[in-house]
MARKOL-306198 format. One line per field, with one value per residue (C-alpha): z, y, x; residue number from 1. Coordinates in pm, 1 decimal, decimal comma, m for minus. Example, Ala and Ser with C-alpha at 12.3 -4.5 7.8 and 13.67 -1.06 7.14 Angstrom:
BEGIN
z = (780,0:714,0);
y = (m450,0:m106,0);
x = (1230,0:1367,0);
pos = (1:2);
END
This chain:
BEGIN
z = (m167,9:m301,7:m367,7:m151,4:m290,0:m396,5:m155,8:m183,9:m47,8:m53,1:m402,3:m552,7:m606,1:m501,1:m643,6:m413,0:m399,5:m441,7:m811,0:m1010,0:m1267,6:m1479,5:m1404,4:m1455,2:m1284,6:m1562,6:m1847,6:m1954,6:m1956,1:m2137,6:m2404,3:m2442,9:m2487,3:m2768,6:m2935,9:m2933,6:m3043,0:m3378,1:m3369,9:m3626,1:m3403,3:m3695,8:m3966,1:m4284,9:m4481,5:m4444,1:m4236,7:m4375,6:m4480,7:m4262,3:m4315,9:m4087,9:m4250,1:m4027,3:m4163,4:m3940,2:m3636,9:m3758,4:m3665,2:m3300,3:m3232,2:m3206,5:m2896,0:m2737,0:m2730,5:m3023,0:m3029,2:m3288,2:m3224,3:m3354,9:m3246,8:m2932,5:m2640,0:m2841,9:m2861,9:m2959,9:m2728,5:m2797,9:m2484,1:m2404,0:m2617,6:m2518,3:m2699,4:m2510,0:m2650,2:m2453,6:m2449,9:m2789,2:m2981,9:m3344,9:m3380,6:m3591,9:m3302,5:m2929,2:m2810,4:m2685,2:m3048,6:m3377,8:m3535,3:m3357,7:m3126,7:m3183,2:m3507,0:m3570,8:m3800,7:m3964,8:m3989,1:m3768,9:m3958,6:m3879,6:m3884,6:m3570,7:m3779,4:m3876,9:m3521,4:m3412,1:m3123,1:m2803,7:m2453,4:m2282,2:m2326,5:m2076,2:m2017,4:m1804,5:m1741,4:m1877,7:m2087,5:m2447,5:m2594,5:m2393,1:m2357,4:m2692,2:m2691,4:m3059,7:m3027,9:m2706,2:m2869,5:m3128,8:m2847,1:m2712,4:m2644,8:m2714,0:m2461,2:m2447,4:m2085,8:m1999,9:m1718,5:m1609,3:m1326,2:m1051,6:m1172,4:m1545,3:m1568,0:m1560,4:m1908,4:m2045,2:m1915,4:m2055,5:m2399,5:m2411,2:m2253,9:m2063,8:m1688,7:m1624,4:m1849,7:m1671,7:m1402,7:m1215,8:m1041,5:m766,1:m737,2:m608,6:m730,4:m947,4:m1188,2:m1412,0:m1788,5:m1872,0:m1664,4:m1785,3:m1739,3:m1408,5:m1457,6:m1173,4:m1153,6:m1027,7:m948,9:m1206,1:m1143,7:m1345,4:m1318,2:m1472,7:m1596,6:m1922,2:m1831,8:m1612,8:m1313,0:m1259,6:m1234,8:m1048,6:m965,8:m1147,1:m1099,5:m1335,8:m1339,9:m1496,0:m1539,8:m1488,2:m1734,4:m1623,4:m1822,9:m1770,3:m1976,5:m2010,5:m1773,5:m1921,8:m1794,9:m1953,0:m1805,6:m1963,8:m1870,6:m1585,1:m1461,7:m1307,6:m946,5:m684,6:m782,0:m1063,4:m827,2:m607,6:m910,1:m1019,8:m673,6:m641,0:m993,3:m1203,1:m1386,5:m1707,3:m2049,8:m2190,6:m2031,8:m2243,2:m2132,5:m2252,1:m2402,7:m2573,1:m2481,8:m2236,7:m2177,4:m1955,8:m1737,6:m1677,2:m1584,9:m1298,1:m1522,7:m1838,3:m1820,1:m2151,1:m2292,3:m2030,1:m1728,9:m1922,8:m1976,4:m1603,0:m1529,7:m1747,7:m1531,9:m1215,0:m1317,7:m1437,9:m1800,9:m2015,5:m2321,5:m2346,2:m2592,4:m2635,7:m2629,9:m2653,8:m2942,0:m3319,5:m3340,3:m3202,3:m3133,6:m2762,4:m2661,5:m2804,7:m2902,0:m3258,1:m3338,9:m3386,9:m3098,5:m2829,1:m3025,4:m3139,0:m2778,9:m2650,3:m2887,6:m2750,6:m2389,7:m2474,2:m2590,3:m2294,5:m2038,2:m2211,8:m2260,6:m2530,8:m2730,0:m2912,9:m3174,0:m3424,5:m3725,6:m3682,1:m3761,3:m3802,5:m3576,9:m3439,6:m3217,8:m2911,5:m2923,2:m2951,7:m3269,6:m3418,2:m3736,5:m3780,2:m3957,4:m3886,1:m4061,1:m4410,2:m4303,7:m4174,7:m4374,2);
y = (m8137,0:m7835,8:m7774,5:m7550,9:m7247,7:m7223,0:m7165,3:m6938,9:m6942,9:m6577,5:m6454,9:m6804,8:m7021,4:m7385,3:m7714,2:m7932,6:m8191,3:m8153,9:m8101,9:m8103,1:m7828,1:m7921,9:m7594,5:m7491,1:m7804,5:m8020,7:m7793,8:m7993,7:m8340,1:m8191,9:m8039,5:m8374,4:m8545,7:m8302,5:m8334,2:m8716,5:m8730,3:m8896,9:m8882,8:m8695,6:m8395,0:m8184,9:m8345,9:m8427,1:m8357,4:m8020,8:m8063,0:m7923,0:m7678,8:m7735,0:m7508,2:m7452,5:m7407,7:m7117,3:m7134,5:m7442,2:m7210,2:m7064,8:m7397,0:m7503,8:m7854,2:m8109,2:m8265,3:m7926,4:m8003,6:m7943,0:m7881,7:m7724,2:m7808,3:m7512,7:m7683,5:m7744,0:m7631,8:m7383,0:m7499,5:m7344,3:m7513,1:m7489,8:m7605,1:m7569,1:m7258,3:m7081,9:m7046,8:m7059,2:m7021,4:m7178,0:m7072,6:m6899,0:m6905,9:m6791,2:m6678,6:m6869,0:m6920,8:m6979,2:m6765,4:m6417,6:m6342,8:m6431,1:m6459,0:m6783,4:m7046,2:m7339,6:m7288,0:m7424,6:m7726,2:m7589,4:m7252,5:m7194,5:m7346,0:m7054,2:m6683,7:m6482,4:m6263,3:m6571,4:m6691,1:m6669,0:m6433,4:m6562,1:m6577,9:m6628,4:m6682,0:m6900,1:m6856,1:m7136,1:m6996,4:m6757,2:m6978,7:m6864,8:m7167,0:m7078,2:m6699,8:m6538,4:m6160,4:m6110,6:m6314,6:m6142,3:m5801,9:m5897,3:m5886,6:m5548,8:m5314,2:m5583,1:m5689,1:m6056,8:m6173,1:m6332,3:m6585,3:m6654,8:m6781,7:m6543,9:m6291,4:m6352,0:m6055,0:m5812,8:m5931,1:m5916,6:m5562,5:m5441,6:m5579,9:m5395,3:m5623,3:m5405,5:m5442,0:m5494,3:m5801,0:m5972,8:m6226,4:m6375,3:m6706,8:m6907,9:m7285,1:m7357,9:m7025,2:m7037,0:m6778,5:m6760,8:m6735,1:m6549,3:m6717,3:m7073,9:m7201,2:m7241,3:m7216,8:m7346,1:m7316,1:m7632,4:m7733,8:m7845,0:m7965,2:m7727,4:m7395,4:m7047,5:m6762,5:m6583,6:m6508,8:m6618,4:m6399,0:m6428,8:m6805,9:m6915,4:m6561,8:m6625,2:m6925,2:m7218,1:m7393,0:m7647,4:m7567,1:m7735,8:m7611,5:m7709,4:m7623,7:m7714,3:m8032,1:m8100,4:m8112,1:m8101,0:m8066,6:m7859,9:m7995,6:m7742,0:m7826,8:m8066,0:m8345,9:m8642,1:m8591,1:m8685,1:m8360,9:m8544,6:m8789,4:m8498,9:m8311,2:m8624,3:m8669,0:m8301,6:m8222,9:m8541,7:m8740,7:m8548,8:m8593,2:m8498,2:m8463,1:m8263,2:m8359,2:m8289,0:m8580,3:m8415,0:m8237,4:m8500,9:m8593,1:m8798,1:m8501,3:m8340,4:m8609,6:m8395,3:m8111,3:m8292,5:m8621,3:m8793,6:m9027,9:m9302,6:m9078,9:m8863,8:m9173,5:m9247,8:m8890,1:m8940,9:m9239,7:m9035,8:m8743,7:m8986,9:m8877,7:m9062,9:m8949,9:m8826,2:m8565,5:m8530,9:m8177,1:m8026,7:m8239,3:m8227,3:m7847,9:m7744,1:m7926,6:m7868,9:m8190,3:m8473,8:m8721,7:m8768,0:m8534,2:m8826,9:m9043,3:m8909,6:m8988,7:m9333,0:m9421,7:m9283,3:m9504,3:m9808,6:m9702,1:m9626,5:m9983,9:m10130,4:m9924,0:m9922,9:m9545,1:m9395,0:m9128,1:m8815,5:m8715,3:m8461,4:m8331,6:m7983,5:m7711,7:m7945,3:m7853,9:m8196,3:m8313,6:m8485,8:m8864,4:m9153,2:m9067,0:m9101,3:m8901,6:m9054,9:m8730,1:m8750,7:m9086,0:m8936,9:m8732,8:m9022,0:m9109,6);
x = (m1753,9:m1562,6:m1194,6:m978,0:m799,0:m436,3:m147,5:156,3:508,9:607,4:515,8:514,7:207,6:245,2:120,9:m87,5:195,1:575,6:652,6:974,3:927,7:1232,7:1409,5:1771,7:1905,0:1758,1:1868,9:2176,3:2010,6:1707,6:1937,0:2115,0:1779,4:1697,8:2039,4:2031,1:1670,6:1597,4:1215,9:1005,4:930,9:811,8:594,8:787,6:469,2:295,7:m22,4:m344,7:m459,1:m763,1:m1063,6:m1362,9:m1701,2:m1809,8:m2167,2:m2214,8:m2221,3:m2550,8:m2715,5:m2693,3:m2560,8:m2842,8:m2691,2:m2617,2:m2242,8:m2007,9:m1631,3:m1404,5:m1039,3:m840,2:m515,9:m308,5:m531,6:m739,3:m1100,1:m1427,8:m1676,0:m2048,9:m2225,9:m2596,3:m2641,5:m2316,4:m1983,9:m1655,1:m1303,4:m1015,5:m648,7:m669,1:m340,0:m348,6:15,5:268,4:508,6:464,9:754,5:839,8:932,8:765,3:1112,7:1203,9:1062,8:823,5:629,8:281,6:243,5:m72,3:m243,8:m549,3:m843,3:m1072,9:m982,7:m1053,0:m1285,6:m1488,1:m1552,4:m1916,0:m2004,0:m1843,7:m1988,5:m1652,9:m1278,9:m1091,2:m716,1:m572,0:m221,3:37,6:269,5:320,1:140,9:m173,0:m159,5:m80,8:m38,1:m128,6:m447,8:m553,4:m502,8:m764,7:m1022,5:m904,0:m1193,8:m1455,0:m1716,6:m1615,4:m1566,9:m1231,0:m1200,3:m843,1:m625,9:m511,4:m255,1:m309,2:m545,2:m249,6:m147,3:m500,0:m547,0:m212,1:m307,5:m637,7:m898,8:m1144,9:m1096,9:m1468,2:m1456,8:m1165,3:m1255,3:m959,4:m1028,2:m863,8:m901,8:m1249,8:m1393,1:m1705,0:m1844,1:m2149,2:m2118,6:m2435,7:m2709,0:m2663,8:m2308,0:m2123,1:m1747,2:m1527,8:m1149,2:m981,3:m622,0:m366,2:m10,8:200,2:388,6:379,1:594,1:675,7:1036,5:1324,7:1244,0:867,8:821,0:505,9:390,3:61,8:m166,7:m235,7:m574,1:m802,9:m1174,0:m1509,6:m1773,3:m2123,3:m2434,6:m2801,5:m2753,3:m2379,9:m2084,4:m1731,4:m1373,9:m1095,0:m772,3:m530,6:m167,2:m98,9:115,7:m60,7:m170,6:m432,2:m611,6:m788,2:m959,2:m1070,6:m1206,8:m1393,6:m1543,9:m1639,4:m1763,2:m1782,1:m1886,6:m1809,4:m1966,8:m1625,5:m1281,4:m1035,7:m685,1:m330,7:m139,8:160,5:485,4:605,9:968,7:1197,2:1282,3:944,4:689,2:555,5:429,9:308,0:119,7:170,5:m95,0:m68,4:m127,3:m374,4:m589,6:m556,9:m664,4:m972,0:m1066,2:m1002,2:m1224,6:m1493,5:m1484,4:m1737,8:m1542,3:m1185,0:m1060,1:m681,2:m534,7:m186,6:m56,0:m9,2:34,3:375,5:702,3:760,9:940,3:1152,2:879,4:750,0:459,5:215,9:339,7:100,4:m216,0:m97,7:m15,5:m344,1:m542,8:m361,6:m425,2:m786,8:m835,7:m647,3:m839,1:m1176,0:m1182,6:m1401,6:m1217,6:m1329,5:m1068,5:m1204,2:m1014,9:m859,7:m1111,5:m1409,3:m1704,2:m1795,4:m2081,5:m1941,9:m1966,2:m1722,1:m1531,2:m1184,3:m1124,1:m775,0:m684,9:m308,6:m261,5:m246,6:56,8:266,9:578,2);
pos = (1:2:3:4:5:6:7:8:9:10:11:12:13:14:15:16:17:18:19:20:21:22:23:24:25:26:27:28:29:30:31:32:33:34:35:36:37:38:39:40:41:42:43:44:45:46:47:48:49:50:51:52:53:54:55:56:57:58:59:60:61:62:63:64:65:66:67:68:69:70:71:72:73:74:75:76:77:78:79:80:81:82:83:84:85:86:87:88:89:90:91:92:93:94:95:96:97:98:99:100:101:102:103:104:105:106:107:108:109:110:111:112:113:114:115:116:117:118:119:120:121:122:123:124:125:126:127:128:129:130:131:132:133:134:135:136:137:138:139:140:141:142:143:144:145:146:147:148:149:150:151:152:153:154:155:156:157:158:159:160:161:162:163:164:165:166:167:168:169:170:171:172:173:174:175:176:177:178:179:180:181:182:183:184:185:186:187:188:189:190:191:192:193:194:195:196:197:198:199:200:201:202:203:204:205:206:207:208:209:210:211:212:213:214:215:216:217:218:219:220:221:222:223:224:225:226:227:228:229:230:231:232:233:234:235:236:237:238:239:240:241:242:243:244:245:246:247:248:249:250:251:252:253:254:255:256:257:258:259:260:261:262:263:264:265:266:267:268:269:270:271:272:273:274:275:276:277:278:279:280:281:282:283:284:285:286:287:288:289:290:291:292:293:294:295:296:297:298:299:300:301:302:303:304:305:306:307:308:309:310:311:312:313:314:315:316:317:318:319:320:321:322:323:324:325:326:327:328:329:330:331);
END
């Protein structure tokens, strides 16, 4: 079984099922939700600093699978001898300006200069918290291959990524990373756009990363949908499913899952372990900054899901593990 490609209506990419993207019509109720919100969106205590011991990268992981969570959806994945960076965001703010917009709770634990040599960078979609101009420019002129959703390559090229190293992918497309890893773009239920006028003119994707020994799933941003079951049937089971749990709200359940549906998605894709992404780094919605992870732990127990929750910046071999790092920052 393989997944079919994306569909378009005019210039606009479509989700596989009808999706409310919380557009202009929801603006007033969303603003009211923010104004009336009393939750601790931003940590009262400063998080970190977290520091990565980059010397660890000189020794390959014993299991063949090791993850460094840089924050949000930025991961350094070491899988079967290859190193892959996902949705790299090193800037202070995820916004069109570094003067305002959501600001990170802690500095990136590892400097871009201290990263080990990379075999690939994956960019799931073009939102500011996943596609960061300043970070991408760091890779300008380098020979690191970029794998991205359809249409996202235009940004990479304009910021200096060499055209021969940009590989745009539609849902169902596969590409080789070196000769060992098969990367497959898969559907997600989301939307795209970096401005008011170009909404959904580039594609959004999740990714299957399959090596000789390990098979993992990078869910990126997605609301809950039947796509997860199809991905599980076509490409699962997965040694690790990395799924977003944060930035949910009353008015956008179709585009961000939250911890309950994320744990259901892990079951659907047949994830042996689940790693939570997209939380604890930026305030993008009305819930408390620690609420997603606390809820996920409860759902994990209720649904018998094994969790992998490493500390920011700590290269960690993949196995059932909860660092509980956030607890020391609770009021």
